[in-house]
C-alpha positions in Angstrom: 0.0 0.0 -0.3 1.5 3.6 -1.1 1.5 6.2 1.8 -1.2 7.9 -0.2 -2.9 5.5 0.0 -2.9 5.1 3.4 -3.4 8.8 3.9 -6.6 8.7 2.3 -7.8 6.0 4.2 -7.1 7.6 7.8 -8.5 11.3 6.5 -11.4 9.5 4.3 -13.6 6.7 4.6 -17.0 5.3 3.1 -20.4 5.2 4.3 -23.2 3.6 2.7 -20.7 4.7 -1.0 -20.4 8.1 0.5 -17.7 9.7 1.6 -16.3 11.0 5.0 -13.9 13.1 7.4 -14.2 13.0 10.8 -13.4 16.8 13.5 -10.7 14.3 14.8 -9.0 14.4 11.2 -9.6 17.6 10.8 -8.5 18.9 14.8 -5.0 16.2 14.1 -4.3 17.4 10.6 -4.8 21.1 11.4 -2.7 21.4 14.2 -5.9 22.2 16.2 -7.4 21.3 19.5 -10.5 18.8 18.9 -12.2 20.7 21.5 -12.0 24.4 18.7 -12.7 22.5 15.5 -16.0 20.8 17.8 -16.7 24.0 19.1 -16.9 25.3 15.5 -19.1 23.0 14.4 -21.3 23.5 16.9 -21.5 27.4 16.1 -21.7 26.7 12.2 -24.1 23.6 12.4 -27.2 25.4 11.0 -23.9 25.9 7.5 -22.7 22.5 7.4 -26.3 21.7 7.4 -27.4 23.4 4.0 -24.7 20.0 2.6 -26.2 17.4 4.6 -27.0 16.0 8.3 -24.5 16.2 10.2 -23.5 13.1 12.4 -21.5 13.2 16.3 -20.5 9.8 17.4 -19.0 9.4 20.8 -15.6 7.3 20.8 -13.3 6.4 23.6 -10.4 8.6 23.0 -6.5 7.3 23.5 -7.2 7.6 27.2 -10.5 5.6 27.6 -12.8 8.8 28.3 -15.8 9.2 26.1 -15.1 12.0 23.3 -17.9 13.3 20.9 -17.0 14.1 17.2 -18.4 14.8 14.2 -18.7 13.3 10.5 -19.0 15.3 8.3 -19.0 14.6 3.9 -17.0 16.3 1.5 -18.6 19.7 1.4 -18.7 20.4 4.9 -15.7 19.6 5.5 -14.5 21.9 2.8 -16.5 24.8 4.5 -15.2 24.7 8.1 -11.8 24.4 6.7 -13.5 27.3 5.5 -13.9 29.0 9.1 -10.4 28.5 9.7 -7.6 30.7 9.4 -5.1 30.4 6.8 -1.8 29.7 8.6 0.9 27.3 6.8 -0.7 24.5 8.3 -3.8 24.5 7.4 -3.4 25.4 4.4 -1.2 22.5 3.5 -4.3 20.4 4.9 -6.6 21.6 3.0 -4.6 20.7 0.5 -4.6 16.8 1.4 -7.5 16.8 2.5 -9.1 17.3 -1.0 -7.0 15.3 -3.1 -8.0 12.7 -0.6 -11.7 13.1 -1.5 -11.1 12.8 -5.0 -8.9 9.7 -4.8 -11.2 8.7 -3.1 -13.8 9.5 -5.4 -11.9 7.9 -7.6 -11.7 4.5 -6.0 -15.2 4.2 -5.6 -15.6 4.8 -9.3 -13.1 2.7 -10.8 -14.7 -0.8 -10.7 -12.9 -3.6 -10.1 -10.7 -5.5 -11.9 -11.9 -8.0 -13.9 -10.1 -11.9 -12.8 -10.3 -14.4 -15.2 -9.1 -17.1 -12.8 -12.6 -15.9 -10.3 -15.2 -17.2 -13.4 -16.3 -20.7 -15.0 -16.3 -21.4 -18.1 -19.6 -20.6 -19.2 -19.0 -17.1 -17.2 -15.9 -16.6 -19.0 -18.2 -17.5 -22.8 -20.6 -15.1 -22.1 -18.4 -12.3 -21.5 -16.9 -13.0 -25.1 -20.3 -13.3 -26.3 -21.4 -10.1 -25.0 -18.1 -8.4 -26.2 -18.2 -10.1 -29.7 -22.2 -8.8 -29.8 -21.4 -5.7 -28.9 
């Protein structure tokens, strides 16, 4: 697995074919305290909900305490990042996150490669016949 693929997976994940990131990923990527990112999300939740429902989850942090996080789609995360100050770190993270969303979209739109070893002879003949008819 490449570093780029690893970063995409750590920044962006999918649920039912839709890509998301979390307030925690944004906080870590922008070197901002998570509570400050959550304050922005809460302050502008009405703005964010113009782009879909904002989901909130409770997860255990490394210390074992529950932490509330926001799950944001691409538009919501882009919007919340525009509300942050454009430091060098924030700008760099914005670029990485945009690339991660684009890469995830590319992965979701690319059909899986067909492996002839996984097909029966009959399925291979049917594929060949369909290709010939086209």
